[in-house]
N, C-alpha and C positions, 0 to 999 in steps of 0.2 A: 499585505497580503501576498503571500509569495504562489507560486505556480507550479505544478507538478503534472508527470502522464504516469499513469498504471497499466501496464501491461500483464497479462497472464495465460497465454497460449490458447484464448477460445478457437476451438476448430468443431463449429457447428455441424450438424448431420447435413444440413443443406447445401454444406461445401465440399464435405468429405466422400458425400454420396456420389458425383459427380466429377471430383480430381481426386485420381490415387494419391498425390502430393500436396494434399492440400495439408497437412501437419508441417511438413518441410517448409511450404512457402508462407503458412503461418507465423512459425517461428523466426525466417529470413526478415518478414515484412515486418515484426514488432521491434527488430532491430533497427530496422531504416525507421519507424517512427520516434524512437529515442533519438537517435541521431540528426534526423528534423526538429524536433523538440529543443535539443542543444541548442542549433542555431537559431532557433526562433526565440530565445531567451527565457525559455522554460527552466527553471532552480534545480528539480528534482526527476528523479525517473524510479519508480518503485517495480520492482520484478517478482510476482509470488513463487512460492514453493509449495505446490500442491502434488498430492501422490494420488493416482487411481479414479479422478475425477473425470470422468469420460467425456469428452465436448467441451466441457467447462472450463479446465484447465489441465494445460496440457506441458506448461512450462514450467518442470519438475526440478532439472538441476540449475538452479537460477545462480550459483556461483561460477557457473561456466559461462552462462548467457553475459552476465554482469563483467565478469574479466574480460571477455570480448569488448564488451562496449566501454571498458576503462580504458582501452585503444583506440577505440574510434571515436570518441568525443572528448571535449575541452573544456567545459566551463561547468556542465551539468552535474550534479550530486547523485550520486547511485546508490540505492538504498535496497534492501531487502524487505521484499514488504509480504513474505516473511523470511527468515531463516528460521527454524523448531529446533527449539535448543532443549527438548525433552530428552533425554537418554537412550530408551528403546528406540528414537527416530533417526538424532546424530549425537554422539558422544559430542558432551560441551565441549572439550577441548578442541576437539576438531571443527568446531563452531568458532570458537576462539581464533583458532590459527586461520583460517577462510577469512574472518573479518580483516584480522589484521594485513595477509595478503592482499585483499582486494582496495585495504586501505592505501598499502606501498603502490599497487599498478595503478591507483588513480591519482597517486602524490594527495592523498587528504580529503578525496572527495567521497568518502564510502557512509553512510548513515544506517546504520544496525538496528531494522526491527525485526523485531521478535514476535512469537504469540504461540498458541497452543494448538495448531491447526483447524481444518474447517469444519470438522463433527464426526461422526461415530463412523460412518464409510471410510472415511481416512485414516484414523486412528486407530481402528480396529485392525487395521492390516498391519500394523505393529504392535498391538497391546492386546492381542484376540483376549477374548473373557472379560473385559472391562465395559462394565454396564453402568456405571456413573460417570459422564465427561467432566465431572469434579476431580475427578482423581488427577487429570492433567494439569490442574492448578496446583494440587500439591507439588509436583513435580517440578514446573516452572520456577513455583515459590523459592523453593531450593535451590534453584539453580543460578538466576539471575544475576544476582546478586555477585556471584565468584567470577563473572565475567572481567571488570575492571581490574582485580586482584590478579589473575591473571595474563591480562596488558603491561599492568605498571608494577607489579614486584620483579627485581631480577630473576629470582628463583619462586614461583608460586609454593605456597606453603601446602600444597595440598587438601583435600578435602575426603571427608568419611562421611557420605548421608545415608539415606533409606534407599535411592533409589539410583547410585552410582557412586563412586569413588575413586582417587586418585591420590600417588603419592607424592612427596614433594618434587618437582620437577622445575626443568627451565622450559620454556616454554616460548617457542619462533615461530614467526617473526613478532616483533613487539610492533604496534600502530606506527605509523607514518609519523616523525615528528615527535613533539610534545603532547600529552594528553591522550585521548582515545575518540573514537568515533562517536558521533552522539549516537543514544539509545532510546529506540521507540518501543512503544508497544501496540498491538492490535488491539483495540477494544471495541467491543458491541455494546455494552448497556451501559448505564450511567455508573455503576457501582465500579466496573471496570476504569471507568475514566478517573475515580475518585482512587481507587488503587495507584493508578502511574504516577498521577500528582503527588502522592506522599511519597515514590520513590523516586521522584525528581526525571522522571522519563514525559519523553512527550507520547503523543497519542495517534495511529494511526487508526482515524474511524473509516473503518470499510463500509461498516452498515449502518448507514446514516440515513435519518429519516429527513423532513423537508424542514427548511430554514427554522421556520416559528418553532417547529417542535424541538428544535435543538441547541436554542439559544440558553436555556437554563442550564444543558447539562454542561455547556462551553464555560457558561461564567460560574459554574460549580469547581470545574477542573482550575480557571484561574485563581480563585481564591484558595482551593486546597493547595495549588502549587506555590503559594508564597509562604508556606510552611513546610514544605519538603525537606525530606532527609534523605536526601540524594544517595543511591546505593554507587554511583559513577562518581569521575570527578567532579562532574559540573552538572548541575540542574538544566534540562533539555526542556526551557519551558515553550513548549510547542503543540497545537494541534494542528492536524492533517484530517481534512476534510474530503471523502469522493464524491463525483457525479457524473452522471452521462451526459456527454456532451458533445454537440452539434450545430456547428456553426458553417454558414453559408452565405452568400452574398446578400440573398434576400430570405426575408422571413419564411414567403410559401414554399422557398427551396430548402431550406433546413427542415421544415415540418416534413414535406415530402418525402427527404430523406429517412428522417425518422422512422417514419409509418412503413416502409419499406425495409427497415433494417432487422425485422424479426425479432424485436427486443424481448416481447412477449415471452421467447425461449429463455432465452437467456436470464432471465428474471425467473423462470420457472426451475433452472437448473439452482440457482442459489439457495432457493427451498429446499431443494433435493438434499444437497448435499450440505449443508449450512443447519442440521438439524437443531443445532442450541440456539438459532436465531429465533425469536418469538416468531409466530405465524400468524399476521394478519387473519382477520376475517375473511372470507372468499378465495384463500389462494389454496389453490383445489392440492390433492394429493398427486406425485408423479406416479405415471406417466402423463397423468392429466395435465395439458398446461392451461395456462392463462390465455384468454381469450385473446386475438392478434390486433397490435394498436393500430386502431384509424388514427385517418387526418384528427378527428375530433378529441380522440383518446391524449393524442400528442398534446393538443392545445392544453387540455384539460389538467396535465403533468406540467405543464409551463405554467399555468395557472397558481397549480399549488406548490410551485417551487421545489417539485420533486423530478426535474429536468432542467436542464440551460441547453437551450435551443436557440436559435433565432439568427438575426443577422448582426456584425459585430457591434453595432451599438445596443441594442437589446442583450446578448451577451454578458457586455461590459457591464449594463444594470445589473443582470441578473448575479453577476460574481462580485458587485460590490453588495448586495445584502448578505452574502457568508462574510463578507469583512465586516460589513456592520454587526453581525451575528458575533465576530469575535474570534473567526476562526483565522489561523498565521498560515494556514497553505490550502489552497484547493486545488487535487488532482484527479484529473478526467482519467476514467477508467475506460481505455481505448485499445484495442478497437471494440466494437459492441456488435458486431456483424455487418456494420455498415463497408461499402467497397473500400478497399486500398486508397483510390484516387480521394475518395470524400472525405477520410479519415486524414490524408497529409494534408487537404485543402482547409480542415477544423484546426489542425496543429497551426499551419501558416498564416492564416486570418486570425487566431488567438495572438499568437505571437506580434502581428502586424500591428492589429488594431487594440486588442484589450489589453494584452500585460504591460506595456508603455506606460497607460492611464492608471494602474493601480498598485504596480510594483516596482518602483522607483530607486530602491537602495540597490546597490550594484552588488553588494556582499551578499552571501547566505547568511541568514538568522542562524543556523547551526556552527558556523565559521565563525561568527561573534562570540560565540558562547564559549566555544573550543579554544580559541585564541587568548582567552580572558581565564581560563584553568590553566594555561599552558604557560603563562606569562612569571 
């Protein structure tokens, strides 16, 4: 199992209320987290694209953010988590161009994750009047298979669809080297995992349950992808799952950090904006928040496998549970409200003590797939 980092520009009001430079500092700190993750042996870093989601995600122009990191890092793969290819949000040709350009700047280290946006607050900013979020699925389905054609055809044959069109054109740049970046889909439901498998896409599992509840979903994906009809140049047989992670020198210190991190606010914001996610019983309506997490609640979340938290040995064991469940990549959502120093310490400790015990392959999984397709 490989390891990744996920950043999103989280600017909690507790920080912005006391520091007018909070947004600026958050964005620069998150570049430092990725740079440290590169040094610490993480293989992937994912950057969100969200719009209008106050506090939750101020990382909107992620292609700029990733372009900076392409120069500032050496080995880590940089992924869009996501680029939104819905024509009313980003014209598909512009998305194809951004992907290929980042592939060049990173010299083949780019990962193309796509999806349909966070929920109604975000999407209705670009598509006012849409009441059924399933409408975005229709646009995404119409678009996604066109990207490999734009990258691989000398002159793209063009497209005439319901939601966008383009006459035949040569699209530049082409991706770096042979083939094209691995393609991923941000999936939230079991049916989305199955759809991604059918198309030969990797899955970005941003809305993940506890390990035991996800095992059958991962197994379903692995079975389905054996019969994939890939829309791209190769099958990206890959499931990335996300989890909160806090690692410290001792269990007690990790739990103390987690309890003081304001995690209840971030979790409340998830359900404020991701209104297409199933809402578990007991989740309050915004602006009411989930209760603050005590150390007792943190211990319960650890026991229920809903959070990775502890000393390096405990974190290693918790990560191995995801490996046993069938995850190909475990990506940690950082930062989550904890301090810069504690976040950097988590990255360093996981890089030093956890990753070497689990990820022993020096080559990225997606690199192997891409190289095989380009031969």
